[in-house]
N, C-alpha and C positions, 0 to 999 in steps of 0.2 A: 773090151776097151780099145779105143783107137788112139794112135799116136797123136798127142796134142789135145785130146778130149779129156777135160778134167771133171766131167760129170761123175758124181759120187765121191770125189776127193775134196770137195770144197770145205767141208768141216775141218778136216785135218790141215788143209792148206791155210785156212784162216787162223787156226789156233796155234800152229806150230812153225810156220815159215818165218824165218828171221827177217827183221826190218833191214833197211838200207843204211849206209853210213850217214849220220846226221850232217857231216861236213859237206857231203855231196848235195844235200838239200840246200844248204846255205849257198854253195857255189852256183847251183842251178838258178836260184832266185836272184842272185847277184848278177848273173849274166843277162837276165831279162832286163835289168836296169831300171826297174820301177820300184816304188815303195810296195812292199808285200800287200798292203791293204788296198792297193789299186790294181792288183793282178787278177785277171779272170783266167783260170786254168782248166784244162781238160785232160784227164788221164784216160787214155784209150787202151783197151785190152787190160782193164783195171783189175781183173780177177776178183779177189775178195777185198780189194782196197787197201792192201798193206802200204803201198807207196802213196796212194791217194790220201790216206789219213795223215801221213807225214807232211804232205803239202798243206792240208787243211789246218794242221796244228800250228802252222806259221801265220795264221790270221789273214789269209788271202781274201780278196773281195768276193770271189765265188770259186767253187770247185765242182766240176762235173765229172762223173765217172761213166765211161762207156764200156760195156762188156757184152759180148755176143752170147756167152754161155749162161743159160738160165740158172743153173745150179750155183755157179760161181757168183753171179750177180745177186741172187737172192741172199746168199750168205754175206755178200758185201753190204747189202742194205741192212741186214740184221746187225752186222759188226760195226756199222757206222751210225747207229742210232745215237742221237744227241749231238751230232756234228752237223755242219752246214752242207755236207756233200749231197748232191742230187745225182740219182742214178738213171741211166737209160740204156735200152738195148741198141746196139750198133757195133760196127766193126771199124778197123783201120781204113778199110777201103770205102766205107760208107757210114759215117758217124751219124748222119741225119741232122747235124747242127747247121745253123745259118752261116753264110759267108761272113768273114771278118768278125768272128765272135770270141776269139781267145788271144790273150797275150802269150800264153804258154800251152803247148801241147806236149804230153809225155807218153812214152810207152815203157813200162817197167817190166823187164823179163818177158816181153811179148812180141817185139818187132820181128823176131825170127819166124813167127807163125804167119806173118802178113805178106801180102804181095807188095814188095818194096816200092815198085814204080807207082802203083795205084795209091798206096798210102802217102807217098810224097806229094802227089797231086791233091789228095784230099786235105792233107795238113796245110799245104800252101793256101788252099781255098778258105779254110776256117780260121787261119791265123790272121791277125791284124798286121798292118805294115810294121816291120821291125820286130815282129813277134818271134818266138824261139821254139824250136822243136828239140826235144831231148829224148834219146833212147838210152836206157841203162839196164844193167844186169847186176846180179849180186852173187857171183860164184864163190864157192868155198876154196880156201887155200889149205887143202888137206895136208900139204907137205909141212905145214907149221905144227902139226900134231901127229907123232908116229902112230898113235892109236887109230886115227882116221885113215891113215895109209893102210894099216893092217885090215881094217874093216872093208875098205874099198877093194883090197886084194881078194877078199872072199867072193866078191861078185865075179871077178875074172875066173876064179877057181870053179865056180858053178857053171859059168858059160864063157869060155875063153874068147869068143868072138863078139862079146858085148861091147857096145860103143858108149863109153862113160865120160867123154870129154864134155864139160859143161858148155852149154850154148853161150855162156858169158865169156868163155875163153877160147872159142874156136868158131869155125864156120863164118857166119856173117860178120862177127866182130873182128875177124882178122883183116877185113878189107872195108870196114864201114867208113873210115875216114875218107878213103878214096871215093867210095860210092856216093857219099853225101856231097863231097867237093865237086863231083861231076854233075850233080843235079842242078839244072838251071833254077829250080824253085828255091834254092838255099845258098847262103854264102857264110863266110866267117865261121868255119867249122872249128870246134874246140873239143879237146878230149881231157877229161879229168878222172881221177880215181882216188878212192879213200878206203883205208882198211879199218875194220872194227872187229872187236872180239865179242862173241856171244857165249855166255855160259848157260847151258840148257840142263834141265833136269832130265833124268832118263826117259820120263814120259814125253817130254818135249822133243828129245832127240829121236825117239822112235816114231813119234807122230810126224816129224818132218820127213822121215823116210817113207811113211805111208802115203804122203802127198806127192811123191815123185812119179809122174806119169810115164816118162820114157822108159824107166827101169822096169816098171810093171809090164809094159808092153813087150819089152825085149825078153824078159825072163819067163813070162807066163805065170799063171797063178801058183803052180806047184813050186817052182824054183824061187819065186819071190817070197813065198811063205817060209821056205827053208832058209833064205837069206835073213829074213827078220828074226827067225828063231836063233840062228847062229850069232847074230848081232846082240840080241838080248842076253844070251849066255856070256858073250865076251865082255859086256859092260856091267854085268851083275856085280854088285858090291860097291860100285862107284856112286858118288853122290851127284856129280855134275860132269858134263862133257864140254870141253872148251873148244870152240870152233872159230877160226879167223875167217872173216868174209872180206872180199875185195869188191867194193862197189865201183863199177866202171861205167862212165857216162860220156856220151857223145852229144854235143849240142851244135845246132846250126840255126842261123838267123834267116828269117823269111826274106827272100830277095824281092825287090819291087816288081 
């Protein structure tokens, strides 16, 4: 398995990854400044469509999901049956969509995998005048639950040099406001965040761990299996696991 390649993880990703804070969906559509029924949206790096379906649930005029990974996209198509979402293969750098075709372009938990400069050029191309680009992440606030802190510590015990800071709270997100502000393609940069609590069954909690690509790559097959085993033993006897998520979103309007 390669870092960033979710092939083989799509089933667990679709079934067990938590959704984003609903209030951030509301804020995103509010910033677009149009009636939801008049918004054409494109979700790029859509994965299995977790965020895409949250947009579609708001009754938008159209919703397109763009995803490069065949496994993730096929799972997304299956999970989105009965919705208006249309799926296509493409990437942040090359969506394959026409010029001026969207009021809203989003990347949920995926911009850190893209070439930022090329993605900004592509999104400027496909956005209509005054359209909005939104990048968002949904990291856990493990410090809100001592059990989660304890489980996270087991990872470090197994491999002391493991890097477990979420992409939603480190790296690109530490400087994204400045990066977007410096881009001539965008203006009026806005940052919003919203917390929400998710109560998972033990199956859902373990399934979410099995969908984590970067940890599996860093630990390797044997250590990752040992981590899952230790976690299952630690939560045995519980009925639910309570996890607080912090949805963080950066929005920027298309410059003329």
